[in-house]
C-alpha positions as CSV (number, residue, x, y, z in Angstrom):
1,M,0.0,0.0,0.0
2,Q,2.9,2.4,0.7
3,A,4.2,1.8,-2.8
4,E,1.1,3.1,-4.5
5,K,1.7,6.3,-6.4
6,P,-0.7,9.3,-6.4
7,G,-3.2,9.2,-9.3
8,E,-3.0,5.4,-9.6
9,A,-5.9,3.2,-8.9
10,R,-5.7,1.7,-5.4
11,R,-5.2,-2.0,-5.4
12,Y,-6.2,-2.5,-1.8
13,A,-8.9,-0.7,0.3
14,N,-7.1,-1.3,3.6
15,T,-4.6,-3.6,5.3
16,L,-7.0,-6.4,5.8
17,D,-8.1,-6.3,2.2
18,A,-4.5,-6.4,1.1
19,F,-3.9,-9.6,3.2
20,A,-7.1,-11.2,1.8
21,Q,-6.3,-10.4,-1.8
22,I,-2.7,-11.5,-1.6
23,A,-3.6,-14.7,0.2
24,R,-6.4,-15.5,-2.3
25,K,-4.4,-14.7,-5.5
26,E,-0.9,-15.7,-4.6
27,G,-1.3,-18.0,-1.6
28,L,0.9,-18.2,1.4
29,P,4.2,-17.6,-0.6
30,G,2.8,-14.3,-1.7
31,L,2.6,-13.1,1.9
32,Y,6.2,-14.0,2.4
33,R,7.6,-12.6,-0.8
34,G,10.9,-10.8,-0.1
35,V,11.6,-12.6,3.2
36,G,15.1,-13.4,2.0
37,P,16.3,-9.9,1.4
38,T,14.4,-8.7,4.4
39,T,16.3,-11.2,6.6
40,Q,19.6,-10.2,5.0
41,R,18.9,-6.5,5.7
42,A,18.0,-7.2,9.3
43,M,21.2,-9.2,9.8
44,L,23.4,-6.4,8.3
45,L,21.5,-3.7,10.2
46,T,21.8,-5.4,13.6
47,A,25.4,-6.4,13.2
48,T,26.5,-3.0,12.0
49,Q,24.4,-1.1,14.5
50,L,25.5,-2.8,17.6
51,A,29.2,-3.0,16.7
52,S,29.5,0.6,15.4
53,Y,27.5,2.0,18.3
54,D,29.5,0.2,21.0
55,H,32.9,0.8,19.5
56,T,32.2,4.5,18.7
57,K,30.9,5.2,22.2
58,H,33.9,3.5,23.7
59,L,36.3,5.6,21.7
60,L,34.5,8.9,22.4
61,L,34.3,8.3,26.1
62,Q,38.1,7.9,26.2
63,T,38.4,11.5,25.1
64,P,38.0,14.5,27.5
65,Y,35.2,15.9,25.2
66,F,32.5,13.4,25.9
67,E,30.8,11.8,28.9
68,E,27.8,9.6,29.6
69,N,24.9,12.0,28.6
70,T,22.3,12.6,26.0
71,L,24.6,14.5,23.6
72,T,27.0,11.6,23.5
73,H,24.1,9.2,22.7
74,L,23.0,11.4,19.9
75,V,26.5,11.8,18.3
76,V,27.2,8.0,18.6
77,S,23.7,7.1,17.3
78,M,24.2,9.3,14.2
79,I,27.6,7.8,13.5
80,A,26.2,4.3,13.9
81,G,23.3,5.2,11.6
82,F,25.8,6.4,9.0
83,F,27.5,2.9,9.0
84,C,24.1,1.2,9.0
85,A,22.7,3.2,6.1
86,T,25.9,2.5,4.1
87,T,25.8,-1.3,4.6
88,T,22.0,-1.8,4.3
89,A,21.2,0.8,1.5
90,P,21.9,-1.6,-1.4
91,V,19.9,-4.5,0.1
92,D,17.1,-2.1,1.2
93,N,16.9,-0.6,-2.3
94,I,16.8,-3.9,-4.2
95,K,14.3,-5.3,-1.7
96,S,12.0,-2.4,-2.2
97,R,12.2,-2.5,-6.0
98,Y,11.6,-6.2,-6.1
99,M,8.7,-6.2,-3.7
100,N,7.0,-3.1,-5.1
101,Q,6.8,-4.4,-8.7
102,K,3.6,-5.9,-10.1
103,F,3.5,-9.7,-10.1
104,L,1.7,-12.0,-12.6
105,P,-0.8,-14.6,-11.5
106,S,2.0,-17.2,-11.8
107,G,3.9,-15.3,-9.1
108,K,6.6,-14.1,-11.5
109,G,7.5,-10.4,-11.4
110,E,6.9,-8.2,-14.4
111,L,10.3,-6.4,-14.1
112,Y,12.5,-8.7,-12.1
113,T,12.6,-12.4,-11.7
114,S,14.6,-12.3,-8.5
115,T,16.5,-10.0,-6.2
116,M,19.7,-10.9,-8.0
117,D,18.1,-10.0,-11.3
118,C,16.9,-6.7,-9.8
119,F,20.4,-6.0,-8.5
120,T,22.0,-6.7,-11.9
121,K,19.5,-4.7,-13.9
122,T,19.8,-1.7,-11.5
123,L,23.5,-1.7,-11.6
124,R,23.6,-2.0,-15.3
125,A,21.0,0.8,-15.9
126,E,21.9,3.3,-13.1
127,G,25.4,2.4,-12.1
128,F,26.9,2.0,-8.6
129,L,25.1,5.1,-7.2
130,G,21.8,3.6,-8.3
131,I,21.8,1.0,-5.5
132,Y,22.4,3.8,-3.0
133,K,19.4,5.9,-3.9
134,G,17.7,7.1,-0.8
135,W,20.8,6.8,1.3
136,F,20.5,10.1,3.1
137,P,16.9,9.8,4.3
138,N,17.7,6.2,5.3
139,W,20.6,7.5,7.4
140,M,18.4,10.1,9.1
141,R,15.8,7.4,9.9
142,I,18.2,4.9,11.3
143,G,20.2,7.5,13.2
144,N,17.1,8.7,15.0
145,R,15.9,5.1,15.6
146,T,19.3,4.2,17.1
147,F,19.2,7.3,19.3
148,L,15.7,6.3,20.7
149,M,17.0,2.8,21.3
150,A,20.1,4.2,23.0
151,C,17.9,6.2,25.4
152,S,15.8,3.2,26.4
153,S,16.7,0.8,29.1
154,L,16.4,-2.1,26.7
155,F,19.4,-0.8,24.6
156,N,21.3,1.0,27.4
157,P,20.8,-0.7,30.8
158,N,23.2,1.7,32.4
159,L,20.4,4.3,32.5
160,L,18.7,2.2,35.2
161,S,21.8,2.1,37.4
162,P,23.6,5.0,39.3
163,P,26.1,6.9,37.2
164,Q,29.6,5.6,37.4
165,S,32.1,7.8,39.1
166,C,35.0,6.1,37.4
167,R,35.8,6.7,33.8
168,P,38.7,5.3,31.7
169,S,40.7,8.5,32.2
170,H,40.2,8.5,36.0
171,H,41.9,6.6,38.8
172,C,39.6,3.9,40.0
173,H,40.0,1.9,43.2
174,L,40.9,-1.7,42.4
175,P,40.1,-4.3,45.0
176,D,43.0,-6.0,46.7
177,S,43.3,-9.8,47.0
178,G,41.3,-10.0,50.2
179,E,38.4,-8.0,48.8
180,A,38.5,-10.0,45.6
181,Q,38.3,-13.2,47.6
182,G,35.3,-11.8,49.5
183,F,33.6,-11.0,46.2
184,R,34.1,-14.5,44.9
185,G,32.8,-16.0,48.1
186,H,29.7,-13.8,48.0
187,E,29.1,-14.8,44.3
188,T,29.4,-18.5,45.2
189,N,26.9,-18.2,48.1
190,L,24.5,-16.3,45.8
191,R,24.7,-19.0,43.1
192,Q,24.1,-21.7,45.8
193,T,21.1,-19.8,47.0
194,L,19.6,-19.5,43.5
195,F,20.2,-23.2,42.8
196,R,18.4,-24.2,46.0
197,Q,15.5,-21.9,45.2
198,K,15.2,-23.3,41.6
199,K,15.3,-26.9,43.0
200,K,12.5,-26.0,45.5
201,N,10.4,-24.5,42.6
202,I,10.8,-27.6,40.5
203,I,9.7,-29.9,43.5
204,D,6.7,-27.7,44.2
205,L,5.6,-27.5,40.6
206,Y,5.9,-31.3,40.2
207,W,3.9,-31.9,43.3
208,L,1.2,-29.5,42.2
209,Q,0.9,-31.3,38.8
210,T,1.2,-34.9,39.8
211,G,0.6,-35.0,43.6
212,E,3.9,-36.9,44.0
213,S,7.0,-35.8,45.8
214,L,10.5,-35.5,44.2
215,D,12.3,-35.3,47.5
216,P,13.7,-38.9,47.3
217,F,15.3,-37.9,43.9
218,F,17.1,-34.8,45.2
């Protein structure tokens, strides 16, 4: 529906109508057309976004000009968006062209038979820059999206914890051997407690479902 141009007759009345018509005319494969390039784009986007964001932020925080704040997240997000747009633009462009073309009742596209055919024809007709059409708005979109993710607790769990007083350029207190041994002992006790709690939950759940006790087995 988003690919329909102004002035053209609308193919679908709404989203549900689009689902119904595609399923009726093209079957289940029609609903999943383009899943290959969509998956490829998602893989490239995620790998590039996480790696570039984390590494760029690490480098910037080592300088005296940046610290953990909103401005740093914005700068890092736009840099990560730059790399994401560069790696995903060709796949995104080819995917959009292939999926937006009209398809015959047999399921064959009128312009391109496959994404590779679309890539070859685009490269031959428009050159290397043809596969990068729409790169700038794509960068703006991904950069803003990365910034919103960076400001959420899902992408940046540090926002839920108190700010760190130690930064790479500052002198941090390192625990001595006694403190380190105490930390390891505390971690061991915590793991044992969690294991006992999990075992108790398993026993209780089994008793509720079967009425039998698992105590002899533990």
